[in-house]
N, C-alpha and C positions, 0 to 999 in steps of 0.2 A: 377507480376513483370517481365519485359522483360529480357530474358537471355542475358548475355554478349557474343558477337561474339567470336568464337573460334580463338585462335592465329594462325598465319601462321605456316605451317608445315615446320620443319627444312629441309634444302636441304641435309645436311649430319650430321652424329652423332656428329661431332666436333663443330657444330654451337651452340653458346649460344642463348637464346631467344632474346637477344639484337641484335645480328647479323642477326638473322632470320627476326625480325621486320624491320630492316634497309633495307634488300634486298627486302622485300615485299613492302615497301614504295617507293623505287626507281623504282620498276616495275609497280607501280600503276599510269597509265596515268592521270586518273581523279584527283588524289591527286596532281600530279605534276602541273597540270594546276591551281588548286585551290591555291596552295602554291605560285606559280609565281604571280598570281593576287594579293594576299594578300601582298606580299613583295613589289611589285611595288607601290601599292596605299598607303600603310603605309609609305613608304619612302618618296614619293612625298608630302603627307599630312604633315608629320613631318617637312620636310624642309620648307614648306610654313608657317607653324604655328610659327616656331622659327624665321623666317624672321621678324616677327612683334615684336620680343623681342630682341632688339640689345644688351642688356647687359646680355644675357643669359649665356655666359661663367662665368661671375662673380657670377650670381645667382647660377649656378651649384656648384661653389666652396663654396658659403655660405651654400647651401643645404647639401653638404658633411660635412661641419663643424657642422651643426645642428645635423645631424644624428650621427656623431661621438660623439658629446657631450651627446646625449641621451643614446646611447649604452654604453658609458663609465661610465655612472652613472645611469644605468637602474633602479635599485631598488629604488633609491631616487625619480626619476621621477614617477615611478609606485605608490609609496606611496602618493606623492602629488596628482597625478591624481585620484587615488581611493578615497582619502579623499573628493575631490570636487564632484566626481560622486555621492557618498553617500549623500553629502549635497544637491545634486540636486534631491534626492528621487529616483534614479535609484539603483536597487539592484545589488551589485557587487559580483561575484564569481570568485575564482582563481582555475584553473584546472592545475594540474601538468602534466597530460598526456591525451591522447585521450580518454581512458576509463573513466576517471573522468569527462571530458567535456561532453561525451555522457550521463553519469549518471545524471549530473546536468540538461541537457535538459529534460530528462525523468521526473525528479522530479518536474521541473517547470511546465511541461505540466500536470502532475498528480495533482498538487496543483491547477492549473487553472481549471481543469475539475470539481473540487469540490467547486469552487467559483461561486456564483451567477453571471450569465452573462459571465463566463469565458470560455464557449464553451464546446463542447464534449457531451452535453446531448442528442442531437438528434441522434448521431451516437453511443451511448453507450460508450464503452471503446476506440473506435477508434477516433483519433483526426486528423484534417486536418492541415498540416503545409504548408504555402506558403513561399517559399524561394526565395530571390534574390541572385545574384551571391556572393559566398563566397569561397575563396581558402582555408580558414581554415576548412570549412565543408568538402571539398574534402580531405584535409589532414587527418582528423580523420574519414572519411567515415561515416558521420552522416546519410545520407539517408538510407544506408543499415541497420544501427543499428535501426533507427526508424521503418523501415518496418518490421524488425524482431520482433519488439514489437507490431505489429498490426496497426501501424499508416499509414496514407497516406501522402506522401510528394510530392509536385509538385514544380519543378523548374519553375520560372516565367520569367527569362531572356530568350529572344527568342532563342539564341544560346544554352543555357543550357537546355531549354525545348526540343529542337530538339535532342540533344545527349542523354537526358534522355529517350525519346521515342525509341531511337535506342539501349538503353542499353549500352551506351559508357561513357567514361570519357571525360571531355573537352580536346580539342586538342591544346588549346592556352589559356594563362592567360586572355586575353582580348576578343578574338573572339573564343568561344568554338567550333563552327561548321565550322571553317576555312577550314577543309578538305573536305567539301561537296559542291556539285554543286546543282543548283536549281532543276534539274531533280530528284535528289535523295531525296530532301526535299518534292517535290510534291508527289513522290511515297510513302514516309513515311506517309504523312498526309492522303493520300487516304487509306492506309492500317490501320492506327491507329485511325484516326478521322472520317472515313467513308464519306469523301467528294469526289466530283468528281475530277479526276486528273486535276491539273493545275500546270504549272511551272512559272506562273506570280507572281513575288515576292511581289508586293503590295497585291495581293489577298491572298497569303499564310500568310502574316503578319496580314491581317484582320481576317483570321480564328483563328490565335493564340490569337489575341486580344479578340475575342468573347469568346473563350473557357476559357481563363485565367481570364477574367473579373469575371466570376462566382466563380472562386477560390478565388480571392481577397475578394469578398463580403461575402463569407461563411467560410473563414478560421478561425480556432480557435487560431492559433499561427502564427505570422510572424517571419521569421528568416532572418537576414541579416549579412553581414560582417561589418567591420569598416575599412575605408581607413586610417583615422588618429584619434587619441585621443589627446586632447589638455590638458596638465597638468594644465595650468593656470586656466582654466574655467570648466574642467570636460566635455568638449564638445565631442560628437561623430560625426565625419564627414563621410558621406557616399556619394559617387560620382557615378551617373548613367546617362544614356542617354535615356532609354526607359520609365522610370516612374515606373517600377516595384519596385525599391528600396523605393520610396515614398509610394507605395501601401502597401507593407508588413509592413511598420513601422507606417502607418496611419489607415488602415482599421481594421485589427484584434485587439481584445481587449488586447492581450499579444504580446509583442515584445521581442525577444531574439537576442542580438547582440553578435557575435563571433569575438574576436579580438586577434591576436597574440600579445604577451606582448611587442614586440619591436616597435609597430606601433604608437609611441608617438612623439609629437613635444612639445616644451616648452610653446609657446605662440600662440595667434591668428595671430600675425604678421608672425611667422614662418609658420603657416598654410597657410597664403596668399602666402608666398614664394613657398611652395610645390605645391599649386594649380596653380601657374603660370607655373610649369614644368610638372606636372603629365598629364594633358589632352593633352598638346602639344606632349608629348612623346608617349602617349598611342593611341590616336585617331586623332591627328592633329587638335585639337580644342583649342581655347584660354581658354575656360571653358567648361566643360561638361554641358549638358542641365540642369541637376538637381544636385545641390550640397546642401546636407542637413546638417544642424547643429542642432543636437538634444541635448537638455540640461536636459530635465526631462520628465516624463509622462504628459499626459493631465492634465491641471489645471482647476479647476472649476472657472468660468462657461464656459470654452471652449467646443465646441460641437463635435470635432473630434480629433483623435489621440489615440494611445494606452493608456489604463488606467494603465497598469503596464509594466515597462521596466526592463529587466535584461541584464547585461553585463557579459559575461563569458570571462575571460582573460586566454589565453592558453600559457603554457610553452612548454611542449612536446619537450624538448631538446634545447630550445632557451637559457636557462641559461648556459648550458654546451657550446653551440656554442659561446656565448659572451665571454667566457674565453679561447677560442681556437684561433688558427691561422686563422680561417675562420670568425672571428667576423664581418668583413667588409660586409659579405653577409647579415647581419641583417640591413644594411643601406637601403636595397632594398625597393622601394615604389610600387612595383608590377605594373609597367607600361607596361611591355612586350616589350619594345623597343629592348632589347638585343636579343629576339627571332626573331624579324623582321630583324635584321641586320646580324644575324649569318648565314654564308653560309651553315653550316651543317643543322641547323633547317629548312632552306628554301628548302632543298632537301628531308628531311625525315619526317618533321612534328612532332607534339607532341606525337602521339600515338606510335612512335617508341622508345620512352624513357621508357624502362621497366626494372624492377628489375631482379635479378638473377633467380627468379622463374617465370618470365614472366608477373608479375602484373604491371600495368601502374604506373609510377612515378607521384605523385600528382603535382609536379612542373617540367615542361620540359624546354628544351633550356639551354643556358649557366648558367643562375641563378639557374635553377632547377638542373643542374648537380652538383651544390655546395650545395644548400639547402636540396635536397632530401637525399643525403648521410649524410649530417651534422645533420639532424634532425632524420632520420629514419634508419640510419645504413650504415656504409661503406661497409660491406660485401654484403649488398643487392643492393645498388645503386652506389657503388664506380665506377663501370665501365662506368657510364654515362659520366664522365669527359674525357674519351678517345675520345668521339665523338666531338672533337673540333680541329680546325686548329690553334688555338692560334694566329689568325691574328690580334686581337685587335679591330675588328669592334664592338664587344659588349661593350667594354670599352668606345669607342668613342660615342656610342649611349646612354650610361647610363646617365640619367639626374642628378644623384647624384655622378657621377664619381667614381663608384666602380671599382677597378682594378680586373676585372673578370678573365683575363688570369692568373694573379698571383695566384688567388684562385683556379683556375682549376688545375694548376700545383701542388699546395699543396694537393689537393684531390688525384691526381694521385700518388704522392709520399707518401701519408699518413703522411706527416710531421706536420700535425696540431693536431694530437692526441698523446697520450702516445705511446711509442714504441711497447707495447704489442698489440696495436690495429691496427698495420700497415699492417697486413697480408691480409686484404680483399680488396685491391685496384684494383683487377682485373688484375694485372700484373703477368705473369708467372715468374718462377725462372730464365729462360734464359733471359727474358726481364730485370729483375733486374740486372743480371750480366752485360748485355750489357750497361745499363744505368750507372752503377758504372764505367765501363771501359771508357765510353764516358766522364763522369765527370772528370776522371783523365786526359784524353787526352785534353779535352776542357779547362782545367785550366792551361795548359802548352803551351805557344806560340810555343816552339820548337817542342814538340810532335804533336801539332795540325798541324803545317806546314808540317811535315814529313808525317802525315796521309793523308793530302790532296793530296800530290804528289803521294803517293802510290795508293790512290783511283783513281786518274785520270789516272795513268799508266795502272791499271787493266781494267778500263772502256774503254779506247781507244784501248786497245789490244783486248778485247772481243767484243766490238761493234764499229768498226771503221767507219761504214757507218750510224749509227743511233744516233740521239740526245737523245735517251731514252734507258734505260736499265731495264730489268726485274729482280727484287730481288726474292730470294726464298720465297715460300708461307708461310713458318713458321714465317717470319718476320711480316706478316700481311699486309705489304705494297703492295705486288704483287697481293693481292686478287682483287683489284678494280682499281688500277692505276699503271702507270709506274713511274720509278724513273729517274729524269733528270740526264744525264751524267755529271760528274764533269768537270769543265773547265780545260784546259791543264795547265794554270798558275793560282794559287790561287789569290784571290782578293788583299791580302796584298802585294804580289809581284808586281802586276800591279800598285797598288797605290804608292808604294815606288819608282817605276821607273818614275813617272811623273816628268816633269821639275819643278825646284824650282819656276820658275816664275808663273806657273799655281797655285801652292799652295799659293804663296804670293797673287795672285789675288783673290783667294777664301777667304783668310783671310781679305783682304781689303773690299770686298763686305759684309762679315759678320759684321765687325765693323761698316760699314756705315749704314747697316740696323738697328743695335742695337742703334746707335746714333739717327737715325731718329725716331725709336720707343720711345726712351726716351724723345725726344722733344715733341712728341704728348702726351705722358703721363703727362708730366709736365704742358702742356698747357690746359689739360682737366679741365673744370670748375667744382667746387664742386657740382653744381646742377645736373651733369651727373653721380654722384656716384649711387650706387645700390639703386633702389627704391625711389630715391629722384628727384622730378621734380616740378617746380613751377606750381601751379594750373592754368589751362587755363581760359579764360573768359567764362562766362556762355553760351553765344551763341555758342561758339566753342564746349563746352561740349554737348549741345543739338544736334548739327550737328553730332558730333562723335557718340553719342548714336544711332541716327537714322541710320547712316551708318552701324554700327556694328550690329544693330538689323536686318536690311535687309540682311546682309551677312549670318546670321544664320537662315534665313527663316521667320522672323517675319515681321509684317506690322506695320509701324508707321504712325500716323495721327496727325497733329497739330490742336489744337482746343483752345477754351477759355471756361471759366466757363459758359458764357451765351449761347454759341452755343452747348455745349456738349450734353445736353439732347436730342435735336432734331436730332443731327447728329448720336448719338448712336441708337436712335429708328429707324432711317432710315436704319442704318447698319443691325440691327436685322431683320427688315421687309424684307430686301433684301434676307435674308437667311431663311425666314419663321420661325423665332424663336419666340415662344410665351411664353416660360418659362425659367427662369434662376436661378442659384444659385448666391447669391450676398452677399457681406459684408454689415453689417448694416451701417457702416460709411465709405463713400468714398468721398474724397475731390472733391467738385464741382458737386456732384451728390446726389440727394435725392431719395432714393428708392421709396418713396411715389409718386414722380412724374412719375416714371416708371409704377407703378401700376395704376395710373390714366390714363396712356396712353394705358392700356390694357395688360400690361406685368405681368405674374404671377411670384412671388418670391417663390421658393420651398425650403424645408429644405435640409440641407447638406447631408442627408442620401439618397437622390434620385439619383440612379445610371444612369438613362437614360436621364437626363436633357441635352439639347443640348449645353447650353452656361453657362459660369460662369463669373461674373463681380467682380473684386477686385481692391483695391488700392494697395499701396506698402509702405514699409518703406523707400526705396530709389531705385535709379537705377544707374548702373555703366556704365559710358561713354565708357571706354576702351574696354569693351567686349559686350556691348548691353544687359546687364543683369538686371533683376528685382529681388529685394530682398523683400520677403514677410515674415512676422512673424505671429505666432499663437497668437491670443488674443481673448477675448470674443467678439463675433459678427464678427469674421474674420475666417470663416471656411477654412481650408487648402484644403479641397476637392473641393472648387470652382475653384481652379487652376489646378485640377488633374483629376476629373471624366468627365467633359464635353468634347465634341469634339472641342469647341471653347472657348478660354480663352481671355477675354477682360480685360485689365488692364488700370487704370487711374493713370497718373503720373504728378505731378506738376513739373514745370521747376526747382523750387528751391530744389527738391528732388534728382536731378541728381548730383552724386559725380563722381570724375574722376577715382578713382582706387578701387580695391578690398580691399586694406588695409584701405582706408577711410571708406568703408562700414562696415567692421568688427569692427570698433571703435565705432559705434553708440550704445548708451546704450540699445535701443530697441532690437537690434540684440543680444547683450550679455545677456540680461535678459529674453528673451522669452523662452517658453518651447520648441519651434521648429522654425527654420528659414529655408527657402528654397531659393536658388539662381536659378533663371530660365533664361536660355540662349537659347531662341528659342523654337519651338514646339518639342514635343517628336519625337525621331528618332532612327533608328537602321541601322546597316550595317552588320548584322550577316549572311546574305545569299549572298554569292558571293561578299562580300564587296560592295553591291549595296545600296546606301543611300535610305531609305524609311521613309517617314514622317508619324507620327502618329502610335505609337505602343500601349502603355498602357495609356499614357497621351494625352493631346489635340493635334489635327492635325493642329490647327491654333492658332496663337498668334497675337493679335491685341492690340496695345498700343496707347492710346490717350494721347498726351502731352499737358498739359494746360499751355499756355504761357501768 
């Protein structure tokens, strides 16, 4: 096990670990360059993605209402959800805290070890756990616990794998290795994996693909998080880009899903709403490459997928939080947008968010400064809320409209807990007295006006030639920045002195704008309301699907039933492909014809086959997405293991929206469904887009017209 790097050395005895980490982050030039690149690319990507969703403000308010409904009736939704999950043959476990969740994982692994085909026999008592990204697992420190019990745990998300090799915690909810540059990753792989040094990002990604492929194929247990649980159907929704989420839920015989108890939506329609916001906010995509909908374990006679699935639902303080003044923090859908928008996070990064004892907070940034103390202790993590300018950028970026500045001030004041628990907010006694005095002055217009004039008089007397003034170091302000000198005349005095005509003009402009807005609102047709639009002509849907597929790196080819066999064989021969994984039943294509043409059809367990050929349940025009379902004769690995994925789509299978796709009976009733939007990809190293991580590097779709 790799040792965790030592924390920075305090510059003086009065520095807390939090301040020490902040200063170290600000002095780290490599970190500053990495954070700047992340912020710029995330911001521009998010803006472009939401430009394609003109009704996103209304969707945002709907999403807020959905999350508020769930958290307001959490136990009712949990009961309904668990009932459906059990009906779907997934084993459900409730964990009150981290210790119980870890114990459940150990018990499941031990039971699997003694089950024929359950794994662990070749390694004795040690079992291999393949993990995809899960913030809940970070919260409960699952990796450390499993390693203490003699098991091997491998993170399979590229960014998570990198920080695991370095012995670090993730530095970002979405991009775990955001703090690193390619040179550092190249040096790491040279040291830990024994390869020749390179800083070529596609080459580094290919090394990780090769190493982790063996982990996927030999793991005893796959561990994943859960982005959303659907109460209506008992669905587990997992969203990834690289394909590792699909690997750990498909290849190992046992799958354990870890879910915070708040991660529920009532219906599949609500899930579609969340999926229209989450990828855009997180990575600037209309849909992530892989959106999995898991309903049950593998059903006979299906040939792949986990034979046993377990769901561990974690409380760990969430029930308490739902009854507190911080309950709105549970609305979070873990997109990381508030981290990218926060001017403080953009300067110090995720590793600077540490507890009173110096240990990293599992959740950094604005939302982490609320969730970490809310779940794990105010005395330990309450000081994180001080690292905020309260500028409101985080609230503006939040796709579910959480009032993060309000919650941050509540953490600072300790006003969300019982009075006996307010002592650990990280504020000194002097600071408390100062805030009480400020509260008294700030609520009295007369006292506030007097204080402004006195402050201005003192400032202009002491600093007549400077626009800035230095406050005493004990205030905390003078440590890193100057204080702007107060204006000679307060704003209210200048406002009141304006000419009445100017004020009247402002009022007229205001009312004219409101009237104009009301006219536009009244004239808006009903078809433009949220999520409602008339279906387009089929030809338009086909054209839109092709356009969107190409935008995400896929290749679209128009064909017919008669031309398809010859065109497909010509494509495969161009790439010297002689063997494929293929579905038994594909519209317009007879596998026997391919075999007669000299193509070998191999079983779904073959890991090195170069191409896979599948049909689909439907395709989504708005996002260029394929929807595949698990059924007998339809191995999901055909769209996952090969380097090239070829899909056959009939024109009449193209629907316009995600909502329409999720209404299909085949999607709702299958053991597993995957939505595929382009080839596998990552941007975990220097935010550089790299195609082909754990899933196919190439996606080719033949549309039969």
